[in-house]
C-alpha positions in Angstrom: 26.3 -7.4 -45.0 29.9 -6.2 -44.8 30.7 -2.9 -43.2 34.1 -1.4 -43.2 33.4 1.8 -41.4 31.1 3.3 -38.9 30.7 3.4 -35.1 32.5 0.1 -34.5 34.9 0.1 -37.5 36.7 3.3 -36.5 37.9 1.9 -33.1 38.9 -1.4 -34.7 40.9 0.3 -37.5 43.5 1.4 -35.0 44.2 -2.1 -33.8 47.8 -3.2 -33.4 49.8 -6.2 -34.3 52.4 -6.0 -31.5 55.5 -7.8 -32.4 58.0 -9.2 -29.9 61.0 -9.6 -32.3 62.7 -7.7 -35.0 61.0 -6.6 -38.1 62.3 -5.0 -41.3 61.2 -3.7 -44.6 62.3 -5.8 -47.6 61.1 -3.4 -50.3 58.2 -1.3 -51.2 55.4 -2.1 -48.7 56.8 -5.5 -47.9 56.7 -6.4 -44.3 58.8 -9.3 -42.8 58.6 -10.7 -39.3 60.0 -13.7 -37.5 57.9 -12.9 -34.4 54.7 -14.2 -32.9 52.0 -11.6 -32.6 48.9 -10.6 -30.8 46.0 -8.6 -32.1 44.3 -6.2 -29.7 40.7 -5.4 -30.3 38.8 -2.7 -28.6 35.7 -0.5 -29.2 34.2 -3.0 -31.6 33.5 -5.4 -28.7 33.2 -4.9 -25.0 36.2 -5.9 -22.7 37.8 -8.0 -25.5 39.8 -11.1 -24.6 42.0 -13.2 -26.9 40.7 -16.8 -26.7 43.1 -18.7 -28.9 46.1 -17.9 -31.1 47.7 -19.8 -33.9 51.1 -18.9 -35.5 52.1 -20.9 -38.6 55.5 -22.4 -38.4 56.6 -20.4 -41.5 55.9 -17.2 -39.6 58.3 -18.0 -36.9 61.2 -18.0 -39.4 63.5 -15.0 -40.0 62.4 -13.0 -43.0 58.9 -14.6 -43.2 56.3 -12.6 -45.0 53.2 -12.8 -42.8 50.0 -11.0 -41.6 47.2 -11.6 -39.1 43.6 -12.6 -39.4 41.4 -12.2 -36.3 37.8 -13.1 -35.7 35.8 -11.7 -32.8 32.4 -12.6 -31.5 30.5 -9.4 -30.9 27.0 -11.0 -30.9 24.6 -12.6 -28.4 25.5 -16.2 -29.3 28.3 -18.8 -29.1 30.6 -19.5 -32.1 31.4 -23.2 -31.9 34.4 -23.2 -34.2 36.6 -20.9 -36.3 38.8 -21.9 -39.3 41.3 -20.3 -41.5 42.3 -22.2 -44.6 44.3 -21.3 -47.7 42.0 -21.5 -50.8 42.9 -24.2 -53.2 42.7 -21.8 -56.1 44.9 -18.7 -55.7 44.7 -15.5 -57.8 46.8 -15.9 -60.9 47.4 -12.1 -61.3 49.0 -11.7 -57.8 52.3 -12.9 -56.3 51.4 -15.8 -53.9 53.6 -17.0 -51.1 54.1 -20.8 -51.6 54.2 -21.2 -47.8 50.4 -20.6 -47.6 49.4 -23.7 -49.5 49.4 -25.9 -46.5 47.7 -23.5 -44.1 44.6 -25.0 -42.6 43.8 -24.4 -38.9 40.5 -24.9 -37.1 39.8 -24.1 -33.5 37.0 -26.4 -32.4 36.2 -24.8 -29.0 33.7 -22.1 -28.3 34.4 -18.4 -28.9 32.1 -16.7 -26.4 30.8 -13.1 -26.5 33.6 -10.6 -26.6 36.3 -13.2 -27.3 38.5 -13.4 -30.4 40.8 -15.9 -32.1 44.0 -14.8 -33.9 45.8 -16.5 -36.8 49.3 -15.4 -37.8 49.7 -16.8 -41.3 51.9 -16.4 -44.5 51.1 -13.5 -46.9 50.4 -12.9 -49.9 47.7 -15.5 -49.8 43.9 -15.9 -50.4 42.3 -17.5 -47.3 38.8 -18.6 -46.4 37.7 -17.7 -42.9 34.8 -19.8 -41.7 32.8 -19.7 -38.5 29.9 -21.7 -37.1 27.4 -20.0 -34.9 25.9 -22.6 -32.5 22.3 -23.2 -33.3 22.7 -20.8 -36.2 24.4 -20.6 -39.6 27.9 -21.3 -40.8 29.4 -18.1 -42.3 32.5 -17.4 -44.3 34.6 -14.6 -45.8 37.4 -14.5 -48.3 40.5 -12.6 -47.1 43.4 -11.7 -49.4 46.2 -11.1 -46.8 49.2 -9.0 -47.7 52.4 -8.8 -45.7 52.0 -6.6 -42.6 48.2 -6.5 -42.9 46.0 -7.0 -39.9 42.6 -8.2 -41.1 40.0 -8.1 -38.3 36.5 -9.5 -38.7 33.7 -9.7 -36.3 30.0 -10.6 -36.2 27.3 -8.8 -34.3 23.6 -9.4 -33.8 21.6 -12.5 -32.8 21.8 -16.1 -33.6 19.3 -15.8 -36.4 20.1 -12.3 -37.6 23.8 -11.2 -37.6 26.1 -9.4 -39.9 29.9 -9.3 -40.7 32.0 -6.3 -40.0 35.7 -5.8 -40.8 38.7 -3.6 -40.7 42.1 -3.9 -42.5 45.0 -1.9 -41.4 48.8 -1.9 -41.2 50.2 -3.3 -38.0 51.6 -0.7 -35.7 55.1 -2.1 -36.3 54.7 -1.9 -40.1 53.6 1.8 -39.7 56.7 2.4 -37.5 58.8 1.0 -40.4 57.3 3.4 -42.9 54.0 1.8 -44.1 51.3 4.3 -44.9 47.9 4.4 -46.6 45.9 1.2 -47.1 47.7 -2.1 -46.6 49.1 -3.4 -50.0 51.8 -5.7 -51.2 54.9 -4.6 -53.1 53.0 -4.7 -56.4 50.1 -2.6 -55.1 47.6 -5.5 -54.4 45.4 -4.5 -51.5 44.6 -6.5 -48.4 40.9 -7.3 -48.7 37.9 -8.9 -46.9 35.0 -10.0 -49.2 
């Protein structure tokens, strides 16, 4: 079951994408960055710690249109791997960043309780986020990532009974550059987790 609000979603909704290099707006609700980034998670999980981070080579270029996907383990189990991969079929009614076609990154080491993995990847793009709970099920979510969006997902519960939660928000840097409301691309397509 997906939950976008509630006790844990409120704290996570204020998460930041802290950028270490220059950023600029390139039009209505378009966010560009050439920087690496980190996603800070708090309230949703106790004493969070980033385990691994991936930054696509495209996102290190000046003027790159990127966003962040983060997965956190908030349950009483071990997640044996986490993968973010661009879907082979992209929406035909939305502008798609051609740089996302080759994105496929899998971390094959454990994500322990209260740890999270971060993926800085091209936007606009439809991604599949997959996780494998050790001795439990594989789970996945589709994420349409827009420029400047931080899409955070986490699971809570037990090995056999767990649920997805999520939050999408503008990065702090995007907000400082004028972004407001829900994260959307320049044509009004929203950043979504399904």
